[in-house]
N, C-alpha and C positions, 0 to 999 in steps of 0.2 A: 420625541425619543431621539437621543443622540446616536448616530451611526457613524463610527469612524471606519477607516479603510486600512488595509494592510500597508505597512511601511515599505518603501522602496527608495533607492537613490534616484535623484532627479535628472538623470540623463535621458534625453528624448529618444524615441524610436527604439525602444528596448529590444536588443537582439536576443537576450536570454529570456527564457520562460520558465515557469515553475517546474522543477524537476519532480516527476512522479516517482513514487517509492516503488521498490521491488514488490513483485506480486506475491511474495512469501511473507505473511505478516506475523508469524509466530516468533516468540522471543528467541528461539533456538535456531532460526534460519542462519546459515552461514554462506559466505562467498569469499572468493579470492580478494585480497587487497587491490585497490585500484588507485591510479593517479586521479587528481581532480579533473573534471571536464564539465561541460555544460550543454544542455540540449533540452528538447521538449519531447515528452512522451505523447503518444497519440491515442492510446487505448483507454477506455473507461476502466475503473477499478472500484473496489469496495474499501470502505474505511469505517473504523469504529472510533468514536470520539467520546471520551469521558469529560463531562462538563464540570465546572467549578462546584456545582451543587452535588456532584456525585452521580447524577443521572447519566445514562449512557445513550448515545445516538448511533444507530447503524445506518450508514449512508453509502450510496453509490455515487461516484464522482465522474462527471464527463471529462473528456480530454481538455476542455477549456476551463475546467474548474467548477462548472455549474453542478449543483447537487441534483441528481436524478431522483433520488428518494431519500427520505430522512425519517427514520423510525425510532422514536424515543423509548427508552426502557427506564422507568422510574427507579431510583436508588433503593427505595425501601421495598421493592418488589410488589408494592401495592399499585393498583390502577388509579390513575388520576387523569382528568382531562389535560391534554397537552396541546399547545398551540404551535403550528408550523406556519410561519409568516414569510411569504415570498415578496421581497422588495426589489423589483427588477430582476437582476441576476443573483441577488443575495438571498440566502435561505437562513432564517433564524428559527431555532427551536427554543421556546420558552417554557421551562417547567413551571408547575403551578406555584404562584406566589412571586415569581421573579419579575414579571412585567411592571408591577407598580414600583419596584426598586429602580428599574431602568428608566421609567418615565420620570422618576424624581431626580434623576441624575446622580444617583448614589452608586450604581453598578453599571459598568461599561457594557453596552450591547454587543461589542465585539466578542465577549465571552461566550456568546450564544450564536455566533455567525459560523455555521458549520463549514461552509466552503472556505472562509477565511482561516479557520483553525486548521483545516486540512492543508491548505496552501502554505501555512506557516510551519508545517511539520509538527503540529500539536495533536495529531491524531494518536491513538494508542499504540500503533505499530512503530511510531517514531519518538514518542515521549511518554515517560511514566509519570510525568508531573504536569500540572497546569501552571505556567508562570504568570504571576500577577504583580502588579504594583499596588500597594495599599498606601493611602494617606491617613495618618493618624490625627485624631482630634487633638488640637493644641499642639500638633507637631511632636507629640511624645509617644513613643512606642510603649506597649504594655511590658511589664516586667517578665512575664512568662510568654513563650511562643505559643501560637495556636497549634493544636494537635495536628500532626501530619504535615507540618510546614517546615521548610528549611530557609532561613534568611540568607539572601544573597547580598546584593549591594545595599548599603545604607545610604538613603538619598536625603541628605540633610537639607538640601535647598528647597525641598517640597515638604519636609517633615514626614517622610515616608520611607518605604523600603521595598526592595524586590523580594518576593517570596516564591519559592517553588512548593506548590501544593501537591502532595503525593495523591495520585488518582485513586489508589486503593483505600484511602482514608479521607477522600475529598468531602464526603457527606459530613463527617465530624468537623472538618476544618470550616466548612461552610457555616455551620451553626455558630461557630466562634467569630467568623469574619464578617458575617452579614451585617452591614451598616444600618441597623434598624433601631438600635437601642438609644433612647434619649441620653442615657448616662454615658454613652460613648463620646458625647461631645466634650465632656470634661474629664474623662478618666483615662485617656490614652487609648480608647478603643478606635475601631476602624471608622473613619468618616466616609471614605470612598474606596472603591476597588476597580482597578483597570486591568485589562489584558496587557501583559508585557509583550506588546506586538513586535513583529520582526520587520526587517528592512531588506530589500533585495533589488538587483537590477544593475545593468550597465549598457553601454552602447558603443559602437565603433563606426568609423566611416573612412573617407579617403583623406590623404594629406592635402593641406591647402596653405594659403599664405598666412603669416603670423597675424595674430589678433591683438597682441599686447600693444603694438604701436597705435592701434585704433582707439585706445583708451586715453591717450595723451600721456602715457607713462614716460615716453621719450623725453619730454620736457623735464620731468622730475629727475631722470637719470642724468641729463645734462647739467642739472642744478646740483649734482652730487648726492642725490637721494637714491639709496637702494635698499632701504629697510633695515640697515644695520642697527643692531641694538634692540630690535623689536622682536618679541616672541609671538609667533602666530601658530595657533593650534589647528590641526587638520583632523577632523573627526570623520573617518571614512573607512576604507577597506585595508588600511595599512599603507605602506610604501616600500618601493624597491630602493633601499638605502644605498645599494651599490651602483645604481644607474649613474652614469657620468654627470647628468644634470643635477643630481641630488647628493653627490659626494660631498660630505662635510657640512651639509645644510641641516640635517636632522640632529637635534641636540638631545632629545628624550623621546622614548616611545613607551607606550603602555597598551596592553591588550585587554579588551573588555568582552572578549568572546572566549568562552571556556575551551580549554584544550588546544588553543592555536597560538602561533607566534605572530610577530608583527609584519611578516612578509606579506606583500600584496600579490595575491594570486588571481585577481579579477581585472586589475589594471585601472580601476576607477580612482583609487586613492592616489596612486602614483601620478596619474594625469592631473588631478586637482592640486597636489602638492607642488608639482613642477610648474604649474601655471602661477602659483603664488611666488615661489622662490627658486625655480630652476635656473641654473646658470647658463643653459644653452650650450654646454661644453660639447655635446655630441653633434652639434650642428654649427659649430664655429660661431655661436652667439645668435644665429638666426632665430631660434625658438627660445630665447631668454624669457624668464618669468617676469612678473610684475615687480617683485622686490627681491632680487637675487642675493641681497645681503641679509635678509631676515633669517632668523633662527626658527626652525620648524619643530613643533611638538606634535608627534604623530600618535593619535589615539585610535587604535583599531576597534571600532564599534560595529563594523560589518565584517562577517566572516568570509571564509574562503569560498563559500557557496553564494556569497552576496547577500546573506541575511544576518541580522543581528537581533537584539532585543531593545525594547524601549528603556528598560532599567540600565542596560549597557550604555545607551546614549546619554541618559541623564548622568550616570556615573562619569562618563567621559567629559561631559560639560563641567562637572565639579572638579575633576582632576585638572583640566586645562586651566581653570581659574587658580587653583591652588598652586600650580606650577608657574604662575606668573604670566600666562598668556594674556595679552591685551586685545587680541583679535582672535575670534574663534570661527573657523570656516566650516559650514555644515551643508554639504551638498546631499541632502536627503529630505524626505518629507512624507506625509501620509496622504496618498492620493484619495481624493473624494471625501474628505472630512466634511461633516455637516455641522460641526460646532468647533469653535476655536477654544477648546478646553482640553485639559489633560496634564499629566505630570510634566511632560516636556515643555508645554507652554508655561506652566508655573515656574519651572526651573529657569527659563529664559528671563522671565520677569524678575525673579529674585536675584539672579546673578549679574544682571546687566549693569549694575553700578560698578562692577569690577572689570568687565570686558565687553567689547562690542561683538555680538553674535551676528554674523553675516550668514544668512540662511536662504536657501533656494526657495523660490515661489512654488515650484512644481511644474509638471508637464501635462496638465489635463486640458490645457488650451481654452476651456470654456470659462464663462463668467462665474465668479463665485467659487473658484476652485483653488485658491491659494491655501496651501495645506499647512497642517501643524508640523513642526512648531514655527514655521515661518510667518504665520498669521499673528504671532505674539506682538503686541504693540511696540515693545522695546526692541525687537529684532530689526536689523537692517535687511529687508526682504528684497530679493533680487529677481527680476524678470530677465528674459533673454531677448537680444536683438541680433540681427544679422549685420553684415559688413556695411550695409547702407542705413543702419539704424532703424530699420523696419522691425516691428515686433515680430519675433519668431512665431510661426503658426502654432507650435506646440506649447508656448509659454502660458502658464496659468494666469488668468485674468482675475482681478479683484471683484468685489470686495473680499474681506476675510470670510472665513467659513460661516461665521455667525451672521453674515449679511449686512453688517453695519459699518465696520471700519474700513477705510480706504487702504488698499495694498495693491501691488508692491510699493516699495519706497524708492527704488532706483532700478536701472536696467544696465546690462553690459553684454559683451560679446558672448554669445552662446551657441553659435552655429558653425559647425566644421572647425572646431578649435583644435589646434595641433599642440600636443604636449607629450611628455615622456611616456613611453610604453613600458610597462612592468616587464622585466626580463629582456627587454629589447636592447640590442647593441648594433652598432654599425648602421647598415641601411634600414634595420628594423627598430631603430632607437625611439621612433615616434609613432603616434597614432592620432587619428582625428576623432573627436566625439562631439556630440551636440546635446544641448539640454541646459536647463537652468543650473544643473550641476556644474556646468562649465563656466557660466556667467558668474557664479558665486565666487570662485577663487580669484577672478579678475578684481572684483571689488574688495575682497579681503586683502589682496596684495596692494591695491591702491590705498587702503586704510593703513597698511604698514608704512608706506611711504610718507604719509601725512603724520603718522606718529613719530617717525624719525625727525621730521621737521618741527613737530610740536610735542616734545616729550611731556608726558603727564596730562595730555588732553584727555578730559573725561569722555567716557563712551558715548554719552548723549551728545556732547559737542562734536565728537568725531563723526558721528552719524549725520549731524546737521551740516557739517562742513562738506561731506561728500554729496549730499542731496542738493544742497543750496547752489553748488557749482555745476550741476548737471547740464548737459546740452539741452537746447530748446528745440524739440522736434514737433511740438504741437500734438503728439499722440495722446490719447486719453490717459488720465492718471491711472485708471484701473488696468491699463496695459503696461505702462512704463514707469509709473510713480513720477518722481521729479523729471526723469528723462535718463538718457544713457550717461554713465559716469564720464567725467572729463577731468583727469588728474591734472592736466596742464592748467586749467583754470583753478582747480582746488588749491594748488600750492600758492596761489596769490590771492585767494578769495578773502576779501576783507570782512563781509557781513554774512551771517548765517541765520537761519530760522529752522525750528523743529518741523520735520515733515508730517503730513497726514494727521494734523490735529483734527479732532472731531469738533465741528463748529456748532453742533446741536443735534439732538435726536428728537424729532417732532412726531408725536402720535397723531394718528388720524382721528377726527378731521382737522386739517390744518387751516381751512378757511376761517378767516376772522382773526387769525393770529397776527400779532404785530411784528414787524421786522425786529431782528435783534442784532446787536453788534458783539463780536467776539474778537479779542485782540490776538494777533500773532506777534510774538515777541522776537525782535531782531537783535542780534548781538554783534557788536563791532570789536574785532580783536586787534585793530590797528591803533596807531598813535594819533590819528587824525579823524576828526568828525567826517561822516559820510552822509550826504543827502541823496535820497532816492525818490524817484518819481514812481508812484505805485499804480499798478493796473492788475485787474483780475482777468485771466485768460483761460481758454480751454475749458469753459464750464460745460459739463456734460451730465446727462441723466444716467440713470442706472444702465439703460439699454445702449448707451454710447451716443445718443442723440444730443445735439447742441441745444442748450437751454439759455434763454435770455432772461434778464431782469431778476435772476435768482440771487446772485452774489456780485458785489461791487465793493471797491475800497471806500471806507467811510471818509477818507480824505486822500487827496492825490499826491501828497508829499510828506515825507518824514525825515527827520534828521536824527541819525544814530550817533551818539556821542562817542568819542574815542574811549576804548576799553569800557564801554557802557552798553546799555540796552535801551530800546525804544519800542513802544507798542505800535503796530500797524493794524488798526481795527478793520475788520471786514464786516460789511452789512449783509445779513442773510434775510431774505424775505420768504418765509415758509409758506405763505399764502399764495405764492405765484401759481398761476394755472399751468398745469403740466399735462402732457399726454400721458396715458396710462402706463406706458413702458418706462417712463422717465422716473417714476417713483422708486424709492429704494435708496441706494447710496449715490448722492450727487457729489461731483468732485470738480475741482478747479485748481488753478495755480495763481498764487499771489506773486507777481513778478515786480521786483524793484530794480530800476536802472539808474545809473549815475554816471558821473564823469569818468573819463579814461576807460570806458568799456566795462565799468562795474555792472554786474548783473547778479541778482540773487533770486532764486526760484524756490518757492515754498508751496508744495502741494497740500491741499486740505480737502476735507470731506464733510458732508453733513448727511444725516439720515432722515428721510421723510417716509414714515411708514406708508406702505401702500394702502389704499382705502381698505380698511379692515373693520371687523366687528367681533364681538364675543359670540361664540357659538356654545351653547350649553346643551349637552346631550344627557337626557335622563333615561334610565333604564328601569323597567318594572318587570318582575318575574310573573309567573303564571298565578301566583297568589295575590298579585297586585302590590307586593312589597318592593322596596328599592333593590335593584340587582346588586349582587356582591361578587367579589372575586371568585372564579377567574373570568367573569363576564368582561367583554371588551367590544370596542367598536372601531371601524376602519373608515377613514375619509378618503375618497378618491377625487382628485382634482385633475380632470382630463385636460383642461386648458394649460395648466402649468406642468403637466406630466409628473405629478407627485401623488404618492399614496402614503398614508401615515396610520399606524395602529396605536390606539390608546387603551389604557386600562379604564374600564367603566366603573365608576365609584371610587376614584382616587383623586384627591384625598377625602372627598365627602361621599358618603354611602349613596350609591345609586345615581350619582350626578358627576359629570366632568365638564369643566368649562375650558375651552381653548380659544385662542385668538387666531382668526383666519382672514385672508383677503376676501373682500366682497366678491361674490360670484355664485355660481351654481355648482353643487357638488352631488356626488352619489355617496350615500351613507349606508353602511352595513353594520350589523351588530349581532353578536352571539350572547344570548342571555341564558344564564344558568338558573335553574329552579330547583331548590332542594325539597326534601321530603315534607317538611313542615313550614308553615309561615314563620317569618323572622329569620330565614336563612339557616334553618336547623336541619341537621341530618345530612345524608349523602345527596349528591346531585341526582335528582330524579329525572330531569329532562334538560335538553338543550334546544333552544329556539333560534333559528336564523331569521333575522329581520332585515329588510332592505327597502330603502327609499331611493328611487332612481334620480330624484331631483329634490334637492334642498337648496333653496335660494336664500342666500345671506346678503341682505341689503342694509341691515342694521343688526343691532344685537338680537340674536335669535335663540329660541329654545325649542328643542325637538324632543319629543318623548317616544321612545321605542318600547313598545309594550308586547311582552311575550304572548299575551292572550290574543293578540292579533294573528298569531301564527296557527296553522292547522297541522295536524299530525301527518307524519310520513310513516307508512307501514307497508309491509309485504305480506300478502296472503298467499302462502305456499301450498302446494298440492299435498305435501306431507306435513303432519303437524310439527311445528317448530316455534322456537322462541328466540328473540334477539340475544346475542352474546356480545354485544358491543356495536357501536356505530362510528361513522365519520360524517362530518358535514362541513361544507365550506363552498368557496367559489373562487373563480378567477376573474380578473377585470382587465380589460384593455388588451387582450391577446389579438395580435393582428396576423396577417397571412404569412408573415416571415418568422412567426414563432416568438416575436418579441412580446413580453408580458409587462405591463405596468406594475401589477401586484396581484397577489393571491394569498389565500390562507385556507387552512383546514384544521379542524379540531377532531382528534380522536376521542371518542366517548366510551368509557369503560362499560363493562357488562352490567354493573349495578344500576346504571341509568335505565329507566323503563321505556323511554321514548325520545325521539327527536321531532321537532316541529319546524315549519317554515311558513313565513308570510307569503301568501300567493301574490305574485307580481306578473301582470300580463306582458308588460313591456319593460325589459331590463336590458337596455342596450349595452353591448360589450361584456355582458356577463355570461359566464358558463357556470351553472349551479350543479353541485354534486352532493348526493347523500348516499351512504352505503351502510350495509349491515352484514354481520355474519350470524346466521341462525342455525341452531342445532335442535335436535330432538328435545322436547320439553324436559326441564330439570325436575327433580323430585319436588312434589308439592306436598306440604305437611298440613295435616288436619288434626285438630285436637279431638279428643273423645266427645267433647260437646258440640262438635261441628264447626269450630272456628278454623278458617284457613289462615295459617301463619304467614306473616310477611318476612320471608327469609332470604338470606344470601349465602352462597357457598363460601367457605373459607378458601381464599386463593391458594393455589398450589397443593392444597391438602386433598385427600380422598373425599369425593362427594358421595352422598347417599345415592344408591342405584337400585333400580327395580322397584318391587313392591315390598312393604314391610309394615309391621306393627310392633310397637314396643312400649313398655311402661317408661314414663319419664320421672326421674328422681332428681329433685333439687338438692344439690350437694354443697351450696355455698360458693365461696370464692374460687374454688378449683385448685387448691393446693394439693400436693401429693397426699397429704393426710386426709383431705376431704374426700378424695377418690377412694382411699383405703378404708375409710370409715363406713362406707355404704356398700350394700350388696348391689352391684351393677351388672351382674351376669346377665347378658342378653338385653340389657336395658340401656336407655339413653340418659346420659348425665346432663343436667341443666345447670350451668355455671353462671354465677353472677360475676361477670368480668370486670375487673377493676384493679386498682393498686393492691399489691400484696397477695395476689391470687394466681400468679403464673400467667401463661399465655398459651396459644395454640400449639407451640412447640413443646411445652411441658405437659399439656393436657394429653397429648397423643400417647406417650409411653405410659402415663399413669392410667389412662383409660384402657389401654391394651392389657396392662397388667391386671386390671380389675375385671376384665372380660366384658367391657361395655360394648354395646352395639354401635355407639356413636356419641357425639357431643353436640349440644346446642348451647350457644352462649348469648347472653344479653347484658347490656350495661345498665346497672341500676339507675333509675330516675332520669334516663335519657329519653329524648324524643327522636323519632325517625330511625332509619336503618343504619347499620354500620357494617363495615367489612374489614376483615383482618387477613393476615397472611399466615400460613402454617407450613408444616413440613410435607414433603412429598410422601405419598404412600401412607399407610397406617390406618387409623380409625377414622370413619367418615365424620366430618364436622360441618357445621353451619352456624350462622348467626340469626337471631330473631330480634324483634323490637322488645323493649321493656314492657310495653303494654301486653304483647303476646305472652311474655314470661309470667306476668301477673295473672293472666287468664289460666295458664297451665297450673300455676300454684293454687289458684282458687278452686280449680276442678279437683286437685289432689285433696284440698282441705275438706271439700264437700263429700267426696266418695272414698277418701282414704288413699287413692292413687290417681295418677293421671296417665292417659295413654295418648299416643300420637300414631297416626298411620301416614305412610308416604308412598307415592307412586310417581315414577319418572325415570329418566335415563341420565346417568352421569355423562358430563360433557365428553369425557375421555372414551366413552363407550358408544357415542352417538354413531349410528350406522350411515349417517349422511350429514353433510354440512352445506348450507346455502350461503354463497358469497354474492350479495346482491347490491345493485346500485341503480340509482335513477339520475340521469343527466339531462339537463334542459339548457338550451342555448337561447339567450336573450329573453328568458322568462324563468320564473320560479313557480313550479307546479307541485304543490304538496298533494297528499291524498293516499289512498291505499292502492298499491299495485297488486293486481291479481296475477300470480306467477304460476305458470304450468311447467312441469319438468321438461316437456317436449320443446319449449321455447327457450331453453337454456343450453349452455355448453355443459355437458356432463362428463366428468372424468372418473373412470374406475381407478381409484387410487389404492395402491397396494404398498403397505409399509412393512419392510423387512427388518429383522433384528439380527444382531451379530452374536447371539447367545443361544446355547443349546436348549435351555429350559427357562421357564418363567417369562414374565412380561417385562417390557421396558416402557417407560414413560417418555414420550416425545412431546415437543411443544410446537404448536402450529400458529403461524401468523399469515395474514394475507395483506398485501398492500394494494391500494387502488390509486390510479393515477390519471391525470389529464394533461394534455399538452401545455407546456409552459410553466408547470409547477411541479415540485418533487412529489413522488408518491408517498402516501401516508397510510397508516394502519386503517384498513377497512373496518375494523372493530378495535376498540381501545383495550382489549383484553387478550393476552396470549392464551390460547386454549390448549388443554392437555389432550393427549391421544395415547391410548394403551395399544402397544404393538407386541406381537404381530397383529395386523388388522387390515382388512379390506373394506373400503367404504366408498360411497359415491359422493363426489364433491361437485356442486353445481355452481356455475358462474353466469352472471348476466353477460350476454353476448355483446361483444364490441360492435359499434356501429361507426358512423361517420364522425362522431364526436371525439374519436381517438382514445376511448376508454382502454386502460390497460390494467392487468392484474399481475402481481408477483406473489408467488408462494415462497414462504420461508419456513424452514424446519430446523429445529434445534434438538439435539439429543440430550442436552443439559443446559439448564438455564444459567449455569455458572460459566466460568471462562474456559472450561475444558471441552465443551461440546462442539464448538464451531457452528456455523450456520450454512445450511444448504439453500440454494436459490433455484427458482424456476421463473424466469421472467426478468424485466417486464415483458409481457406478451399480450397481443390482442387474441381473443378467443372467439370462435364461431359456434353457432348452434351445431349440436351433434355430439357424438360419443368419441372419447379417446381413453387411452390408458396411461397411467403414470406409475413408475416403479421408484420408490424411495428407499435408499440405503440397500439396494440390491448390489451384491458383489458380482464380479470383481471390481475393485476400485483402481482408478488411474485418472490421468488428465482427461477432460472432456472439453468440448467447445463451450464457450461462455454463453449462458442462457440469455444474457443481456446484449448479445450481438457484438460485443467487443472482440476484436481479433486477438488471438493468442500471442502473435508476434507481429509487430508492425515496423516497417522500415520507413524512416523519415530522413531523406537525404542519405547520410552514411551512418545514421544512428538507429540502433535496433532496441526497441522497447518491448516488454512482454507482460502479459497479464494471465499467466497460466495459474489457475486455481490450485491450491495445495492438494485437494481431493475432488474426485468426481465419482459418482456411482454409475452403475450400469444403465440407469434410467436417464443418464445425461445431465444430472444436476451438479453444477459446480458448487464447491463448498470451501469456506474459510477453514483455517486450522484452529484447533484448540491449543490452550497454553502448553500442554505437555507433548504436543506433536513436534516432530523434528524434520527439517528439510534441508537439502543441499542443491545447488545448481552450478552448472559450469558451461561455458561457451568456448568452442574451439573454431578457429578459422584456419582452413588448410592444415588442420592437425595441431595448431598452436593454441594454447589456452589464452584467453583474453580477459583483461581486467574489466570489472563492472563499476560504474560510478552512478550512484543513486538510481539503480535499476536500469541503466543504459549501457549498452555495448557499442563500441565503435567498430564499424566494418569498413573494409577497403572499397574504393569505387569499382574496381575490377571484379568481375564475377568470381566468386570464391565458393569453396565447399564449406558449409556451416554445419556444426554439430552442437546441438543443445541437450544437456543432460540434466534431468531433475529427479530427485528422490524424495520420498516422504515415508515416515513411519510414525506409528503411535504405539504406546505401551499396550501389551496384552493384559486382558482382565476377563472376569467372568462375563462382563457385558460386552467385551470386544474380543471376540474369538476369531472372526473372519475379517478380511479386508484390512489387515494390519499394515501392509507396506507395499510400495511399488517403486519401480525405477523405470523411467522412459528416456530413450535416446532418439532424438530426431535428427535426421540428416536431410539437408536441402541445399540448393544452390541459390545464391543471391548476389546480385550486382546493382550497379547504380540505376539501371532501368527497372528493377523489381521493387518499386515503391508500394507502400500500403501493406496489406496483410500478406504474410509469407505463406508459401504453400507447405502446410504441415498435414501429414496424415495422422488422423486421430482414430485409434482402434475402437470398434464398437463390437462387444461380445454379447451374445445372447445365450445365457446359461438357463437350462430348465430347472432351476433350483426352487425350493419352496420358500415360504416367508421367513424361515430361519436360515436362509442361505445354505441349505444342506441338500444332499442327495442320498438316496438309500444305498447301502452297501450291496455290492453284487450287480448293480445295474450299470450298463454302459451309458456314458454321458456324451451327447452330441452337442457340440458348441457351435453356434453360428458365428462366423467371423466376417465382419465388414469394416467399413471405415467411412468417415466423413473427411472432407478437405476443408480446413479452415480457410475462410474467405470465399467459399463457393457454396452454393445451395444444394441441399439434398445429399443423400449417400452416394458413395462411389464404390465400384468393385475393384478391390486391389488387383494388380497384375500378378502378384505372386504372394503366396501366404505360406508361412512355416509356423507350426505350433508345437511346443514342447510342454511336457508336464512332469511333475514330481510329486512324491508323497512325503508327509512328515508333519512335525509340529513346529518347524522353524518359524521365526517371527520377523526376520529381516531378509532382504534380498540377498545379501552376501552369504548368508548361511545356507542358501539352497544351492547345491552343487550337482546333485544326482539327476540330471535332466534326461528325459526319454522323448523320442520324436513321436508325435501323434500322427495317425493317419489322417491326411487332409485331402478332401475331394471337392471338386467344383461341379455344381449341377444347376443348369439354367441361370447361370450368372451369380449363384450364391455359393460361398465357400463354407464348408462344414468340416470340423475336426472331431475325431472320435477318441474319447479318453476311456480306457478299459475300466471295468468295474471291479478290479481286483484289489483296491485299497481297503484295508480293514476298517470297520466302524470305529469312530473316535479319532480318526486322523484327518489331516487336511490335504487338499489338492492345490498345488501351486501351478500356475500357467505362465507361459512365456510365448509371445507372438512376435513374429517379424513380418512386416508388410512392406511392399513397394508398389509404386503406382505407375511405373514406366515413364515418368517425367522427371526423374532425378530425386524424388522424395522417398524417404525410407524411414520407418519407425521400428524400434525394438523395445518391447515393453514386458517387464516381469511383474507379475501380480502374486504376492504372497498370500496364501490362504484364500484362494478364490472361492472355495466352498468347503464345507465340512461333510465328511461321510458319516452318516448315522446308522 
């Protein structure tokens, strides 16, 4: 699977970090305008991400960008198994059917990297679209646009385009964009689809001595070369055109970032541009650029926040070439790319006949981390060296990301490089930066000097001229390529050769292979023949070790004719014996030396596949049939520190073959078994299989058979049935919390069971299985005694209690079918299929006909099926076609058919079990006998905001283990009818770090918001939870993140929009509206990306936040609040800030109401954010008001309540003189005696009935 990484500029030691968004995610949140700034926020937050498929993922994001929990919600509202794959610190969520497209290289895995999407600002709070790049088959776009898409940049160089896919119609667009149709290859359909990834980052340091003289540029300057007449494009963050060093040097600019100008507000682009062509005017010539006479084309592909898009970069490349640039400098790259592929790489390859693309290698420092697009073979890829020509520690080492081609091609100065500072003048005119970003413009400027000397020199010849004349440092090719650039030698270099030719790619086993010869072509640009003595030097293995007898010149001398070419053959012996670490990309330099100091250096490489073999993994389900999608397997290689997930049965059913290095692996698989043999019907079970040791010493086949797994079940004290499962494991978690990999699959309620293969010794494995279990659902029995195999219709009303009714077969279920039958008190049996409506149309038709319910079956189908229907209304369920035929046969025999049912609708279940089994270094299936007394038991009370009737809430629970994100404990969202009081049981947490998170939604659509409780560890015993109890206002975050955090002089906040009196923080719905403001010493402060700047000196800080939601029949109480916090903060007050959070205890009922005529005593307390436990406020003032106002501003008639303190507890008394049908508003003011104060107004705290 290809996994790319977010884009960033390639300056080392990045000083900026990803900016976290403001904590008010609704579309209507407003704040004061603010100037740009940069910082890092330190508190965790929630995020919602709509994927390209239309599926939605609810995530919680740690300060470092790790995903703490990832909960997918399918776009079709139906339940499907969903895979959450943890690859180190990366979290991928793959909806059903996607993995095989990723494995085939047709769809970019970055589209499902939740942390990467959030970091790039592609979560729903910050982007209404999913930006993608599509490549069209044959390079031709279709005549009509895909639904819900907007075409941005047309990328002719790759035969593609940048598209913005509207999230609200992403599911429709995905159906059109999915690159799976064979016809797409010839009809202009989509061949590949990529995330239009972003770019970010910069770095600063101290001023130092100039670096341009160290490149040999001085000799060129003395020879009269300054780059005049040469156009160099700089694709970066823009440039400060008014800087003295750049005055008059910029000839054209163009912006490829929406809504911005060409001004550089990060400093990165100005620095690189002046390194190329700066005049040094602000320093009296001291910091002159490489080619001060060159003309600059400035393409702004990175925005003011340091980020851009991949389509913008490709568009910038095409623009630069169209404008006549012969050199294109690109100090950017994708850190951590694992494949040298993508639209950017393709663009480099296709445009390199017109311009030389000089691209940074990257700053990942490790082997094999040369990023895209610098890994492109045609690019001149630049590593960084210091002033002593030692490889910079941050500089990315080769080979290319695909592990084959030698890179970088050259190196140059990249440590403490001094160049122009954007906006800087006088003493602040310059700044120092480090990175391959800084080395790149040195080489681009050197290329401009050579082009002035040799006008019309082809890009490939220019590249060879620069590399062939590089300094000889003896450093590994994978560190420095040919070596550090030497312009002084380049301007008189007579002979050149193309760098980093691949001399062979030899598959394992290499033993017995004969030596091969491959020629390196040398070109003489002078009027005289040149005779060279040849030697091969610096031959090293992939691990940097010196290798003997692998490469040698086939002859020791070559004559290169004037203005001609000659081949210098190199003899490669692939059968040479190597140490294990030397296999991979082997490199060396062909060095030719001649008279008068002539030297030509040509780096080369060859790939010797590490000792490898084919591993075939075959999966069999519990029927013994080949496993099918979404079955998958995972391969863990502890020795190489890698873990990879593969679709099982792609491209061949039930079998997948991969090429792997010889060695011992751990192998895990999840096998899906459907209702009927032949992969027919719904998923009936999921089996976790695991082999701790699979030794690959040659071609190997392994069969993972689901029938080897044993059932996992929970025998509860109260009768219950599973309503969904989760199953998975982590691998390689160490004591520092570092995780090699992990995964979990949420299994919907229609699955009957989960299984696991017992393993006594599973080193480094922590296994998890979970279930949510409710009171047994209605069980249907025919009049003839047959128990029907049924499933509830998702989201629709379920059959509840006991009942008996006649079943009437009505046909396809059209409105006319319902109207044509007497269905009063009867159950309609529908033959579901084309032309017959669906659960949404059956409901009103059945209600109109007076039916007691609907049963649906698909004619001539095998197995069960599940559909989605409307909330509320007539009870509905599905049955198998076999069962439908039984009912019809009974009716034919006796004239009518009857069914009876008995059970409890999920929404009415008086208890819910949330159960888990965790085992470390072993996998132990079996039946767990569960007693209520051994669990954590919560008395959960669900309040409503309406005076009459019931509300449907939606309940989810996530389960988590250290090192991997929390996932759904059951793969189905469960309904709950409120008001309700029920018991919720949880498996108690132990030393394994098991955590639980409860999530509640008042609406499955965008208007409900999500309430949270957790993640938390739970202990045996009893507790009480109040959900949606008023009054509403801010609460401490249940996931332990501070409400406000000071980091240096930057203040970040994660104050949830709403919190209930039970202490549950909640996101906002689409129609909710919020404002916020920060004042320092009474003066309003601007906010940038959720960050406020504070002075170092201790200051008085005031933060105000308001939220409101529209009033409706379902929303009568808790409509609005405003909170104002006062606290003091200075440079010494780092971390969580001291905020008083009011805690009010109202004796209201489950409808958030109080009886008229009764005095109400309100308990008033507080918690201090950043401290444990409640605190007693030093002073309390409570006011109240009556009325039906719905906003804080509308409440003006405040009365002071009687407040008294007894035994450390504050209590306020509100008289019972409000008439029934009105609302009571509350306002509290608390102080703590330590400078903290809070004033909070809560509209419609309760209703008087």
